N, C-alpha and C positions, 0 to 999 in steps of 0.2 A: 487437289496434291493431298499429300500425308499431314496427318495430325499426329505426333510422335510420343508415346512415353516413359519409354525405354530405351536405354542405352543400344539393345541387342535392335531394336529396330533400326539405327540409321544405318542407309548402308551410298552415305555419298558424302564428300569431304566438302569443308567452305568452301575451300579451293576453286571446286568444280562446278560450286553454284551461279547463275548470272550475277552478274555484279548489279550494284545497283548506287548511286549517286547519293553520300551523305546530307542528310540534312545540312542546310547552312542560316537558316535564320529562326530569330527565338522570339517567344511569343510569350509577355508577363500582362498580368490584371491589377492594377493598383491595388495594393490593402486598405483604403480607404474604410472600407463596412468588415476589417475580419472583427472576429474577435471567437471568444470560445462561449455557445451557448446552450450546446449538447454534449453529448459524450455518444460518439459512434464510432469508438476506439481506444484502446487503453491508454495513451498517449493524452486523451485529455479528464481521463480523472481527477481532480482536485486543481483542475483551472479554470471550469467557470466565472467568468467575471473578471478572468488575473488577467488581459493581457492590456501590455502600456503600447496603446494604439501609436502616439511622438514614437516611441523606441523601433517600434515595429515599423514606420513606416521610415528610418534611419535603415536599418537592415535592408528591407527590400531596395532601396537607391543604391545600395551600397553593392547588391547581388549584380544592377541593372549598371553600376558599373565598371564594375569588374566583367562582365561580357564586353562591352565596348574597349576597354580595357587592351585586351586580345582579337579587337576586328570586329563583331558583334556589335550589331548596332537593334539593341530591339524594338519591336512594335507595342503598342501599350494600350489595353482597354480598360475600359474604365471597373471597377467592381459596382455591381448593384447593391442597392439597401437591403437587407433580407437577408441576404446573402455571403452569407460569414464564409465558407469557406473558397468561395471562387476565386479568392488567389491564388489556390492550387490548382494552374490551368493545366498540368500533365492530365488530368482524371477525365475532362468530358468530352475529348477526341482523342481519334487514332488517325492521326497524317499518313497517306501512303502516296506514292509516284507510281504509273504502271506507263506505258508507251506512249509518253511524253505527257502525260495529262496527272493532274493532281487532283488529289482529293483527300476527303476525314468519313473514316466510321463513325457514327454519332453514338457518346454512350448510354449505355443505358442503367442509372447512376444503380444502386441497392440500398443508401438511405434514401427516403423521402422525402429529409430535409434538404437534399443538393440535386434535386430532379432540375428545379426550374434553371438549372447554372446552364446546361445545354442549352438552351436556344441562343445564347449569349453568342457563344462560338460558333455555332451553327450561322450563327449572321455574318460572324467576322468572315467567317471562312468562303462564306457564298460570295461577299466585296468583291474577294482577291480574284474571285475566279474559280474556286476549288468545287468540285462534286461533292454533295452532302449527303452519305450512306447510310440513313436508319438499318435497326438490326430489323429481319421481317418477322412480324407479328410472329409467324410459324416457329420460329429460334427464340424456345423459353430462354427464361435466365438475364441476370444481370453482366455486364461488361461498363468495365472504369476505364476505357482508355490508354493514353500509355502510362500510367498507372500499373498495367496489370500487363501491360502487350508490347514490349521493347525491340525495334528492331535490333540485327547482327549489325554490327559498323559496313557498310560498304557491299553487304553480301544482300540477294532478295531471301533471306531468312528470318521467322519472325520467333522470338521466346515468351510464350503465354504462360502469363500464372495464375494460378489458379487457387477458389479454397476460402476466401472470404468476402472478397467483395466481385472477382468474375468466376462466372462458371466455366466450367470446361466444357458446355455443350454450343455454345455459341462459335469455336473456334473454327470446326467444320467450315462454318458460314465462310469469316474469312478468310480462309485458307481455299476454299471455289472460289470466291467472290475477284482474287489479287493471285491466285494461282501459284502459290508460293506454300516452299511445306513452312508448319507450327511445332514447335518443340515446346511440350507442355512441361511444367513444371510444380509443382501441387506445395501448398505454404502451407505448412505445422502450425506455425506460433503467433498467437495474435497480436504480439507485438510488430510481426513483420504481415502486415495483413495486406501490403504491396506488393508487387515482385521488386517495383522499384527502391521499395525501402532494403530491399536484399541484396542486390543486383547491378551493379554497373558497369556497362559496357566503357571499353577504354578506344578499344580499336578494332580491328577485326581478329588480332591475334590475343588478345587480353580480357579479364573481366574481373574485376573487383567483386567480392559475396561474404557474406555472413552464412558459412553453411552447416548451419544451424537449425534457419530458418524451412529448409527441403528435406525432402524424404534421401533415403539412401540411391532411390534411381533417378531422383532429381540432380542430385551431386556428380553421379556417374554422366550423364545425358551432357549437362557443363562440361566437365573434363576432358570427354570425347569432343566438343568443337570447339576447344577455344585451347592454345596452345601454354597459356599460360595463364594460372589461375591463383590471387593472389587472396588472401584472405583475411577480414580486417577481423578485432577479436571481439567477443562478447559484448563488454560495459561500455566500447566504442560502437557499436552496431545497434545497440539496444538502448542506450542513454545521450547521445551523438548521431544515431544516424549518418554515422559513416559512409555506408553505403548505397545512401541516397543523394552520393555527391554525382558531379555532369561531369562530362569529359565531352567538351564537344571539337576538339579539334584533332583529340592523337594525343596531346601535349597536356595542352592544362586541365586539370583535375580540379572544379571548384568545388569545395568543401566543408563544412564545420570546424570549428574551431576548434583546437581542443583533440583532434584524433591522433592523437600521439604515434605511437606504433604503424595507426596504418599511412601514415603520413611517409615516415620511415620507409615501407616499404613500396612507395609508391614513388619515392624517391631512387632508392635501390634497384629499381624498373625502368630508371627512366622518364618519370613523368616528372611532372612541376606541381605542385599543390597550390591553389590559393583558398586560403584560410578566410573563413566568413561569420561571419555571426549571426546565426539564423533561431535564436533560444527563442525568443518570443513567438515563433510559426512550428518550436518542436513543442510547443503546451498544444498543439491543436492537430500533434502528428503528423510535419511536413518537416520539410528542408529543401535544398538548394535544385533537386530534380522536380519536386511536384510541382514549386512554384514557379517554371518553367516550361515551356510550348517548345518541341522544335517543329521545323517544315521546311518544304524546298520553295 
């Protein structure tokens, strides 16, 4: 299967791709050990030792409750001592489903401080019958799961971000292993170090993005495969992580509180924003999308 980097390479329509059931289950990890103790992205600068754990616990619980209110009951695993970023559970795996069987690719985390997190998620997914697939030794480079690799809703198509935490060279293995095309998007601004910080799929036709995080070629690819592209402004994207929102059902959009312009644009397009406060987690460079993993 192809790995595509230019609009001119697109020789298919989304509608012509095989359908794929949407994941309906959510995994979350408790923030009992969440704190900022090192700096591995620009958002962590100045925040070492500043996390209010009680406030963070309350914000995490509010997110969990928001999923429950829209009919999704998250599975929960406990955070581990010495792994303060384990709460951002979108990063350690990429779940997939094919031929009626479920599996996960295991991440190869770029930052050494986060590499031990992966074992906990491999154990969880193995316990529910998933096949765990590590990157082969012959495939060089880092890979940070659904932080950078995001499924197109309802279709066998993967969007692959690269440039800061994930290397483009890992995607040919994933494309071949799953038999799906991968559309590559290069990230060009270190504030948007994962694809999920600037690219939030809403439904099969629609996506929320911050265009300044991509090359022109990347923006063209997005417009080629989504009928509706909603743009979040710079300030809300950069400081409030507007595009780290999550739309689990094609209607509700869980999003950081205060994204006024983004929310107006979402409502105009027919979505229902659910505002949540994740400001303790923003100190570590993460918000709603980072704090969960969707799986089948």
